[in-house]
N, CA, C and O atoms as a printed pandas DataFrame, in Angstrom:
     atom_number atom_name residue_name chain_id  residue_number  x_coord  y_coord  z_coord
0              1         N          MET        A               1   87.509   27.028   50.647
1              2        CA          MET        A               1   88.221   27.122   49.645
2              3         C          MET        A               1   89.158   25.801   49.585
3              4         O          MET        A               1   89.998   25.660   50.474
4              5         N          ALA        A               2   89.063   25.031   48.774
5              6        CA          ALA        A               2   90.118   23.869   48.718
6              7         C          ALA        A               2   91.353   24.443   48.384
7              8         O          ALA        A               2   91.481   25.187   47.413
8              9         N          GLU        A               3   92.329   24.114   49.189
9             10        CA          GLU        A               3   93.786   24.285   48.535
10            11         C          GLU        A               3   94.500   23.029   48.389
11            12         O          GLU        A               3   94.257   22.074   49.127
12            13         N          GLU        A               4   95.288   22.996   47.555
13            14        CA          GLU        A               4   96.234   21.762   47.221
14            15         C          GLU        A               4   97.577   22.642   47.366
15            16         O          GLU        A               4   97.773   23.814   47.043
16            17         N          THR        A               5   98.737   21.366   48.164
17            18        CA          THR        A               5  100.078   22.065   48.369
18            19         C          THR        A               5  100.890   21.093   47.572
19            20         O          THR        A               5  102.004   21.585   47.392
20            21         N          ASN        A               6  100.796   20.059   47.090
21            22        CA          ASN        A               6  101.488   18.788   46.460
22            23         C          ASN        A               6  101.344   18.675   45.094
23            24         O          ASN        A               6  101.068   17.610   44.543
24            25         N          LEU        A               7  101.505   19.638   44.564
25            26        CA          LEU        A               7  101.359   19.522   42.774
26            27         C          LEU        A               7  102.579   20.008   42.092
27            28         O          LEU        A               7  103.348   20.772   42.675
28            29         N          ASP        A               8  102.825   19.537   40.691
29            30        CA          ASP        A               8  103.808   20.159   40.009
30            31         C          ASP        A               8  103.382   20.868   38.630
31            32         O          ASP        A               8  102.753   20.344   37.711
32            33         N          LEU        A               9  103.769   21.905   38.686
33            34        CA          LEU        A               9  103.188   22.468   37.305
34            35         C          LEU        A               9  103.978   22.172   36.101
35            36         O          LEU        A               9  105.096   22.684   36.050
36            37         N          VAL        A              10  103.556   21.372   35.042
37            38        CA          VAL        A              10  104.387   21.175   33.785
38            39         C          VAL        A              10  104.099   22.330   32.888
39            40         O          VAL        A              10  102.940   22.708   32.719
40            41         N          THR        A              11  104.993   22.835   32.378
41            42        CA          THR        A              11  104.948   24.225   31.368
42            43         C          THR        A              11  105.568   23.459   29.940
43            44         O          THR        A              11  106.701   22.978   29.904
44            45         N          ILE        A              12  104.812   23.443   29.021
45            46        CA          ILE        A              12  105.144   23.108   27.728
46            47         C          ILE        A              12  105.159   24.171   26.865
47            48         O          ILE        A              12  104.281   25.033   26.908
48            49         N          THR        A              13  106.112   24.199   26.048
49            50        CA          THR        A              13  106.205   25.166   24.686
50            51         C          THR        A              13  106.599   24.423   23.625
51            52         O          THR        A              13  107.655   23.810   23.475
52            53         N          VAL        A              14  105.431   24.552   22.714
53            54        CA          VAL        A              14  105.654   23.545   21.297
54            55         C          VAL        A              14  105.145   24.497   20.068
55            56         O          VAL        A              14  104.531   25.558   20.179
56            57         N          GLN        A              15  105.486   23.957   19.081
57            58        CA          GLN        A              15  105.298   24.687   17.794
58            59         C          GLN        A              15  103.549   24.460   17.404
59            60         O          GLN        A              15  103.004   23.362   17.297
60            61         N          TYR        A              16  103.066   25.434   17.281
61            62        CA          TYR        A              16  101.648   25.663   16.811
62            63         C          TYR        A              16  101.025   24.438   16.085
63            64         O          TYR        A              16   99.842   24.203   16.334
64            65         N          LYS        A              17  101.634   23.695   15.283
65            66        CA          LYS        A              17  101.309   22.506   14.653
66            67         C          LYS        A              17  101.099   21.398   15.569
67            68         O          LYS        A              17  100.148   20.676   15.268
68            69         N          ASP        A              18  101.807   21.059   16.699
69            70        CA          ASP        A              18  101.886   20.300   17.292
70            71         C          ASP        A              18  100.882   20.432   18.597
71            72         O          ASP        A              18  100.854   19.531   19.435
72            73         N          GLU        A              19  100.102   21.551   18.709
73            74        CA          GLU        A              19   99.420   21.890   19.820
74            75         C          GLU        A              19   98.136   20.721   20.196
75            76         O          GLU        A              19   97.778   20.450   21.342
76            77         N          SER        A              20   97.639   20.203   19.098
77            78        CA          SER        A              20   96.374   19.181   19.415
78            79         C          SER        A              20   96.857   17.820   19.732
79            80         O          SER        A              20   96.098   17.133   20.416
80            81         N          LYS        A              21   98.165   17.224   19.300
81            82        CA          LYS        A              21   98.773   16.194   19.606
82            83         C          LYS        A              21   99.273   16.261   20.992
83            84         O          LYS        A              21   99.252   15.159   21.540
84            85         N          VAL        A              22   99.725   17.245   21.735
85            86        CA          VAL        A              22  100.042   17.396   22.783
86            87         C          VAL        A              22   99.297   17.390   23.976
87            88         O          VAL        A              22   99.586   16.827   25.032
88            89         N          LEU        A              23   97.858   18.382   23.580
89            90        CA          LEU        A              23   97.012   18.346   24.539
90            91         C          LEU        A              23   96.629   17.153   24.799
91            92         O          LEU        A              23   96.678   16.696   25.942
92            93         N          ASP        A              24   96.101   16.339   23.550
93            94        CA          ASP        A              24   95.673   15.061   23.590
94            95         C          ASP        A              24   96.355   13.959   24.534
95            96         O          ASP        A              24   95.787   13.187   25.307
96            97         N          ALA        A              25   97.807   14.099   24.249
97            98        CA          ALA        A              25   98.793   13.335   25.059
98            99         C          ALA        A              25   98.777   13.451   26.411
99           100         O          ALA        A              25   98.825   12.539   27.236
100          101         N          VAL        A              26   98.695   14.828   26.627
101          102        CA          VAL        A              26   98.863   15.101   28.123
102          103         C          VAL        A              26   98.031   14.826   29.044
103          104         O          VAL        A              26   98.329   14.583   30.213
104          105         N          LEU        A              27   96.489   14.854   28.381
105          106        CA          LEU        A              27   95.222   14.545   29.048
106          107         C          LEU        A              27   95.311   12.927   29.205
107          108         O          LEU        A              27   95.222   12.469   30.344
108          109         N          LYS        A              28   95.455   12.188   28.279
109          110        CA          LYS        A              28   95.547   10.751   28.091
110          111         C          LYS        A              28   96.622   10.244   29.231
111          112         O          LYS        A              28   96.383    9.186   29.814
112          113         N          ALA        A              29   97.726   10.947   29.526
113          114        CA          ALA        A              29   98.489   10.827   30.231
114          115         C          ALA        A              29   98.141   10.898   31.878
115          116         O          ALA        A              29   98.719   10.248   32.750
116          117         N          GLY        A              30   97.169   11.750   32.051
117          118        CA          GLY        A              30   96.684   11.807   33.479
118          119         C          GLY        A              30   96.178   13.320   33.892
119          120         O          GLY        A              30   95.455   13.596   34.850
120          121         N          ALA        A              31   96.703   14.168   32.993
121          122        CA          ALA        A              31   96.538   15.642   33.482
122          123         C          ALA        A              31   94.886   15.788   33.443
123          124         O          ALA        A              31   94.229   15.244   32.556
124          125         N          THR        A              32   94.323   16.528   34.428
125          126        CA          THR        A              32   93.034   16.768   34.528
126          127         C          THR        A              32   92.353   17.704   33.739
127          128         O          THR        A              32   91.167   17.689   33.410
128          129         N          GLY        A              33   93.453   18.731   33.401
129          130        CA          GLY        A              33   93.042   19.864   32.502
130          131         C          GLY        A              33   94.417   20.863   32.236
131          132         O          GLY        A              33   95.444   21.036   32.891
132          133         N          VAL        A              34   93.926   21.411   30.981
133          134        CA          VAL        A              34   95.329   22.358   30.893
134          135         C          VAL        A              34   94.664   23.725   30.400
135          136         O          VAL        A              34   93.579   23.934   29.860
136          137         N          THR        A              35   95.660   24.545   30.764
137          138        CA          THR        A              35   95.531   25.974   30.357
138          139         C          THR        A              35   96.500   26.257   29.063
139          140         O          THR        A              35   97.672   25.922   29.234
140          141         N          TYR        A              36   96.227   26.725   28.021
141          142        CA          TYR        A              36   97.251   27.041   27.118
142          143         C          TYR        A              36   96.854   28.466   26.313
143          144         O          TYR        A              36   95.713   28.920   26.399
144          145         N          PHE        A              37   97.802   29.063   25.599
145          146        CA          PHE        A              37   97.603   30.376   24.993
146          147         C          PHE        A              37   98.677   30.460   23.984
147          148         O          PHE        A              37   99.675   29.780   24.222
148          149         N          TYR        A              38   98.664   31.103   22.997
149          150        CA          TYR        A              38   99.599   31.153   21.901
150          151         C          TYR        A              38  100.581   32.455   22.190
151          152         O          TYR        A              38  100.199   33.518   22.679
152          153         N          GLY        A              39  101.838   32.157   21.807
153          154        CA          GLY        A              39  103.044   32.887   21.924
154          155         C          GLY        A              39  104.182   33.108   20.955
155          156         O          GLY        A              39  104.370   32.386   19.976
156          157         N          ARG        A              40  104.925   34.139   21.280
157          158        CA          ARG        A              40  106.397   34.273   20.220
158          159         C          ARG        A              40  107.298   34.399   21.025
159          160         O          ARG        A              40  106.989   34.852   22.127
160          161         N          GLY        A              41  108.672   34.058   20.766
161          162        CA          GLY        A              41  109.681   34.337   21.080
162          163         C          GLY        A              41  111.122   34.678   20.456
163          164         O          GLY        A              41  111.113   34.703   19.225
164          165         N          THR        A              42  112.084   34.887   20.932
165          166        CA          THR        A              42  113.222   35.004   20.418
166          167         C          THR        A              42  114.172   33.955   20.597
167          168         O          THR        A              42  114.040   33.058   21.429
168          169         N          GLY        A              43  115.165   34.081   19.779
169          170        CA          GLY        A              43  116.598   33.060   20.053
170          171         C          GLY        A              43  117.173   32.738   18.781
171          172         O          GLY        A              43  117.656   33.653   18.115
172          173         N          VAL        A              44  117.191   31.368   18.283
173          174        CA          VAL        A              44  118.075   30.848   17.248
174          175         C          VAL        A              44  117.668   31.564   16.079
175          176         O          VAL        A              44  118.569   32.086   15.424
176          177         N          ARG        A              45  116.160   31.726   15.582
177          178        CA          ARG        A              45  115.665   32.543   14.649
178          179         C          ARG        A              45  116.344   33.972   14.467
179          180         O          ARG        A              45  116.666   34.182   13.298
180          181         N          GLN        A              46  116.612   34.921   15.285
181          182        CA          GLN        A              46  117.043   35.992   14.965
182          183         C          GLN        A              46  118.702   35.690   14.441
183          184         O          GLN        A              46  119.065   36.383   13.491
184          185         N          ARG        A              47  119.527   34.883   14.905
185          186        CA          ARG        A              47  120.803   34.582   14.302
186          187         C          ARG        A              47  120.739   34.303   13.099
187          188         O          ARG        A              47  121.730   34.589   12.427
188          189         N          LEU        A              48  119.875   33.825   12.596
189          190        CA          LEU        A              48  119.822   33.189   10.952
190          191         C          LEU        A              48  119.384   34.254   10.083
191          192         O          LEU        A              48  119.184   33.951    8.906
192          193         N          GLY        A              49  119.189   35.513   10.470
193          194        CA          GLY        A              49  119.095   36.436    9.664
194          195         C          GLY        A              49  117.824   36.251    8.732
195          196         O          GLY        A              49  116.767   35.787    9.162
196          197         N          LEU        A              50  118.025   36.674    7.352
197          198        CA          LEU        A              50  116.570   36.764    6.595
198          199         C          LEU        A              50  116.298   35.406    6.574
199          200         O          LEU        A              50  115.095   35.207    6.739
200          201         N          LEU        A              51  116.938   34.412    6.438
201          202        CA          LEU        A              51  116.429   32.892    6.523
202          203         C          LEU        A              51  115.609   32.559    7.553
203          204         O          LEU        A              51  114.675   31.782    7.357
204          205         N          GLY        A              52  115.922   33.261    9.139
205          206        CA          GLY        A              52  115.332   33.064   10.230
206          207         C          GLY        A              52  113.852   33.764   10.041
207          208         O          GLY        A              52  112.926   33.405   10.768
208          209         N          ARG        A              53  113.683   34.697    9.114
209          210        CA          ARG        A              53  112.278   35.367    9.179
210          211         C          ARG        A              53  111.141   34.235    8.436
211          212         O          ARG        A              53  109.923   34.287    8.600
212          213         N          LEU        A              54  111.788   33.341    7.691
213          214        CA          LEU        A              54  110.815   32.448    7.297
214          215         C          LEU        A              54  110.435   31.323    8.178
215          216         O          LEU        A              54  109.571   30.518    7.829
216          217         N          ILE        A              55  111.047   31.244    9.297
217          218        CA          ILE        A              55  110.663   30.145   10.178
218          219         C          ILE        A              55  109.380   30.605   10.822
219          220         O          ILE        A              55  109.226   31.795   11.094
220          221         N          GLU        A              56  108.376   29.626   11.098
221          222        CA          GLU        A              56  107.237   29.941   11.800
222          223         C          GLU        A              56  107.408   30.440   13.173
223          224         O          GLU        A              56  108.074   29.681   13.877
224          225         N          ALA        A              57  106.974   31.545   13.761
225          226        CA          ALA        A              57  107.236   31.879   15.198
226          227         C          ALA        A              57  106.176   31.547   16.030
227          228         O          ALA        A              57  106.279   31.780   17.234
228          229         N          GLU        A              58  105.067   30.983   15.527
229          230        CA          GLU        A              58  103.949   31.006   16.570
230          231         C          GLU        A              58  104.295   29.738   17.308
231          232         O          GLU        A              58  104.775   28.765   16.727
232          233         N          LYS        A              59  104.018   29.773   18.729
233          234        CA          LYS        A              59  104.270   28.889   19.707
234          235         C          LYS        A              59  102.928   28.616   20.294
235          236         O          LYS        A              59  102.030   29.446   20.148
236          237         N          VAL        A              60  102.710   27.393   21.013
237          238        CA          VAL        A              60  101.602   27.206   22.179
238          239         C          VAL        A              60  102.297   26.921   23.363
239          240         O          VAL        A              60  103.238   26.129   23.313
240          241         N          ILE        A              61  101.942   27.500   24.522
241          242        CA          ILE        A              61  102.429   27.517   25.939
242          243         C          ILE        A              61  101.383   26.630   26.530
243          244         O          ILE        A              61  100.249   27.052   26.301
244          245         N          ILE        A              62  101.435   25.457   27.264
245          246        CA          ILE        A              62  100.576   24.678   27.674
246          247         C          ILE        A              62  100.905   24.862   29.100
247          248         O          ILE        A              62  102.100   25.007   29.357
248          249         N          PHE        A              63   99.985   24.885   30.159
249          250        CA          PHE        A              63  100.244   24.734   31.678
250          251         C          PHE        A              63   99.227   23.713   31.951
251          252         O          PHE        A              63   98.076   23.695   31.515
252          253         N          THR        A              64   99.935   22.659   32.920
253          254        CA          THR        A              64   98.884   21.758   33.435
254          255         C          THR        A              64   99.721   21.359   35.101
255          256         O          THR        A              64  100.884   21.057   35.367
256          257         N          ALA        A              65   98.554   21.529   35.915
257          258        CA          ALA        A              65   99.169   21.204   37.414
258          259         C          ALA        A              65   98.980   19.656   37.452
259          260         O          ALA        A              65   98.021   19.175   36.848
260          261         N          VAL        A              66   99.667   19.018   37.991
261          262        CA          VAL        A              66   99.390   17.178   38.254
262          263         C          VAL        A              66  100.065   17.146   39.435
263          264         O          VAL        A              66  100.878   17.970   39.854
264          265         N          PRO        A              67   99.598   15.935   40.053
265          266        CA          PRO        A              67   99.900   15.434   41.291
266          267         C          PRO        A              67  101.417   14.699   40.978
267          268         O          PRO        A              67  101.539   14.072   39.926
268          269         N          PRO        A              68  102.489   14.795   41.869
269          270        CA          PRO        A              68  103.779   13.960   41.545
270          271         C          PRO        A              68  103.782   12.846   40.854
271          272         O          PRO        A              68  104.499   12.592   39.886
272          273         N          GLU        A              69  102.765   11.991   41.480
273          274        CA          GLU        A              69  102.739   10.705   40.969
274          275         C          GLU        A              69  102.424   10.359   39.225
275          276         O          GLU        A              69  102.558    9.320   38.580
276          277         N          LYS        A              70  101.911   11.854   38.800
277          278        CA          LYS        A              70  101.346   11.771   37.320
278          279         C          LYS        A              70  102.590   12.523   36.591
279          280         O          LYS        A              70  102.567   12.387   35.368
280          281         N          THR        A              71  103.385   13.085   36.967
281          282        CA          THR        A              71  104.362   14.054   36.699
282          283         C          THR        A              71  104.980   13.284   35.500
283          284         O          THR        A              71  104.750   13.633   34.342
284          285         N          GLN        A              72  105.785   12.209   35.816
285          286        CA          GLN        A              72  106.764   11.556   34.757
286          287         C          GLN        A              72  105.719   11.148   33.444
287          288         O          GLN        A              72  106.167   11.210   32.299
288          289         N          ALA        A              73  104.519   10.794   33.657
289          290        CA          ALA        A              73  103.762   10.267   32.712
290          291         C          ALA        A              73  103.176   11.360   31.649
291          292         O          ALA        A              73  102.832   11.109   30.494
292          293         N          VAL        A              74  103.141   12.595   32.283
293          294        CA          VAL        A              74  102.959   13.778   31.490
294          295         C          VAL        A              74  104.013   14.123   30.794
295          296         O          VAL        A              74  103.753   14.395   29.622
296          297         N          VAL        A              75  105.025   14.202   31.079
297          298        CA          VAL        A              75  106.445   14.782   30.526
298          299         C          VAL        A              75  106.550   13.636   29.489
299          300         O          VAL        A              75  106.621   13.947   28.300
300          301         N          LYS        A              76  106.563   12.463   29.819
301          302        CA          LYS        A              76  106.912   11.274   28.457
302          303         C          LYS        A              76  105.957   11.810   27.428
303          304         O          LYS        A              76  106.443   12.295   26.407
304          305         N          ALA        A              77  104.443   11.773   27.606
305          306        CA          ALA        A              77  103.678   11.886   26.781
306          307         C          ALA        A              77  103.637   12.902   25.885
307          308         O          ALA        A              77  103.370   12.711   24.698
308          309         N          ALA        A              78  103.953   14.288   26.490
309          310        CA          ALA        A              78  104.255   15.611   25.997
310          311         C          ALA        A              78  105.765   15.410   25.050
311          312         O          ALA        A              78  105.792   15.897   23.920
312          313         N          THR        A              79  106.751   14.813   25.487
313          314        CA          THR        A              79  108.052   14.668   25.001
314          315         C          THR        A              79  107.677   13.990   23.782
315          316         O          THR        A              79  107.861   14.545   22.699
316          317         N          GLU        A              80  107.201   12.917   23.858
317          318        CA          GLU        A              80  106.807   11.886   22.485
318          319         C          GLU        A              80  105.951   12.710   21.641
319          320         O          GLU        A              80  106.386   12.988   20.523
320          321         N          ALA        A              81  104.661   13.203   22.034
321          322        CA          ALA        A              81  103.987   13.867   21.054
322          323         C          ALA        A              81  104.574   14.967   20.188
323          324         O          ALA        A              81  104.309   15.004   18.986
324          325         N          ALA        A              82  105.332   15.828   20.743
325          326        CA          ALA        A              82  105.902   16.780   20.023
326          327         C          ALA        A              82  107.602   16.505   19.551
327          328         O          ALA        A              82  108.079   17.274   18.717
328          329         N          LYS        A              83  108.115   15.841   19.891
329          330        CA          LYS        A              83  109.447   15.273   19.484
330          331         C          LYS        A              83  110.201   16.295   20.286
331          332         O          LYS        A              83  110.892   17.080   19.637
332          333         N          LEU        A              84  110.177   16.426   21.764
333          334        CA          LEU        A              84  110.821   17.464   22.287
334          335         C          LEU        A              84  112.301   17.299   22.547
335          336         O          LEU        A              84  113.018   18.239   22.889
336          337         N          ASN        A              85  112.816   15.786   22.330
337          338        CA          ASN        A              85  114.351   15.650   22.466
338          339         C          ASN        A              85  114.996   16.040   21.110
339          340         O          ASN        A              85  116.181   15.767   20.916
340          341         N          MET        A              86  114.239   16.682   20.147
341          342        CA          MET        A              86  114.938   17.120   18.909
342          343         C          MET        A              86  115.024   18.703   19.098
343          344         O          MET        A              86  114.191   19.442   19.623
344          345         N          PRO        A              87  116.179   19.004   18.564
345          346        CA          PRO        A              87  116.392   20.167   18.536
346          347         C          PRO        A              87  115.252   21.344   17.778
347          348         O          PRO        A              87  114.712   21.102   16.699
348          349         N          GLY        A              88  115.046   22.484   18.476
349          350        CA          GLY        A              88  113.738   23.621   17.697
350          351         C          GLY        A              88  112.352   22.759   17.886
351          352         O          GLY        A              88  111.400   23.158   17.217
352          353         N          LYS        A              89  112.171   21.762   18.624
353          354        CA          LYS        A              89  110.987   21.435   18.689
354          355         C          LYS        A              89  110.006   21.850   19.840
355          356         O          LYS        A              89  108.791   21.716   19.698
356          357         N          GLY        A              90  110.546   22.340   20.940
357          358        CA          GLY        A              90  110.052   22.979   21.937
358          359         C          GLY        A              90  110.865   22.861   23.097
359          360         O          GLY        A              90  112.067   22.598   23.091
360          361         N          PHE        A              91  110.011   23.110   24.289
361          362        CA          PHE        A              91  110.708   23.295   25.731
362          363         C          PHE        A              91  109.439   22.955   26.712
363          364         O          PHE        A              91  108.281   23.370   26.656
364          365         N          LEU        A              92  110.204   21.854   27.831
365          366        CA          LEU        A              92  109.246   21.516   28.548
366          367         C          LEU        A              92  110.077   21.726   30.227
367          368         O          LEU        A              92  111.285   21.519   30.342
368          369         N          CYS        A              93  109.349   22.083   31.220
369          370        CA          CYS        A              93  109.859   22.109   32.446
370          371         C          CYS        A              93  108.943   22.067   33.614
371          372         O          CYS        A              93  107.825   22.583   33.596
372          373         N          VAL        A              94  109.433   21.458   34.600
373          374        CA          VAL        A              94  108.409   20.961   35.631
374          375         C          VAL        A              94  108.856   21.998   37.003
375          376         O          VAL        A              94  110.016   22.013   37.415
376          377         N          HIS        A              95  108.001   22.655   37.486
377          378        CA          HIS        A              95  108.119   23.322   38.638
378          379         C          HIS        A              95  107.347   22.695   39.678
379          380         O          HIS        A              95  106.359   22.000   39.442
380          381         N          LYS        A              96  107.927   23.009   41.166
381          382        CA          LYS        A              96  107.011   22.504   42.123
382          383         C          LYS        A              96  106.156   23.640   42.540
383          384         O          LYS        A              96  106.612   24.783   42.497
384          385         N          LEU        A              97  104.858   23.387   42.971
385          386        CA          LEU        A              97  104.059   24.404   43.379
386          387         C          LEU        A              97  103.919   24.333   45.002
387          388         O          LEU        A              97  103.745   23.300   45.649
388          389         N          GLN        A              98  104.021   25.524   45.465
389          390        CA          GLN        A              98  104.061   25.605   46.769
390          391         C          GLN        A              98  102.722   25.588   47.373
391          392         O          GLN        A              98  102.528   24.968   48.419
392          393         N          GLN        A              99  101.562   26.389   46.629
393          394        CA          GLN        A              99  100.021   26.638   47.059
394          395         C          GLN        A              99   99.296   26.768   45.606
395          396         O          GLN        A              99   99.752   27.370   44.634
396          397         N          THR        A             100   98.250   26.172   45.673
397          398        CA          THR        A             100   97.307   26.556   44.750
398          399         C          THR        A             100   95.901   26.529   45.327
399          400         O          THR        A             100   95.624   25.883   46.337
400          401         N          VAL        A             101   94.977   27.299   44.605
401          402        CA          VAL        A             101   93.643   27.296   45.075
402          403         C          VAL        A             101   92.685   27.226   43.839
403          404         O          VAL        A             101   92.862   27.879   42.811
404          405         N          GLY        A             102   91.753   26.443   44.036
405          406        CA          GLY        A             102   90.774   26.223   42.752
406          407         C          GLY        A             102   91.109   25.139   41.591
407          408         O          GLY        A             102   90.413   24.993   40.586
408          409         N          VAL        A             103   92.168   24.477   41.859
409          410        CA          VAL        A             103   92.693   23.651   40.630
410          411         C          VAL        A             103   91.908   22.623   40.650
411          412         O          VAL        A             103   91.448   22.439   39.523
412          413         N          PHE        A             104   91.425   21.630   41.647
413          414        CA          PHE        A             104   90.877   20.506   41.542
414          415         C          PHE        A             104   89.494   20.912   42.292
415          416         O          PHE        A             104   88.600   20.078   42.433
């Protein structure tokens, strides 16, 4: 069983409507595959009261494990595709993975 110890996990949470744009962008940027699922969260929406209930709550959470030399390209592609530098558009973080099995 092949093990890999030098990978980054890029986790991206975006609005449901941005799913395809982000998936396409990270794959073009060098990610060899992605895992994604749908989720809901809490936060600013609850502080808005009744108005907050009108905001679409569905999110897509995307995971992709990439070699460090591709991490910044994937981060940049996802940030641009989902406009993550604008408030309320989503969230992205990078984790150093200690060990993975079966990734590549």
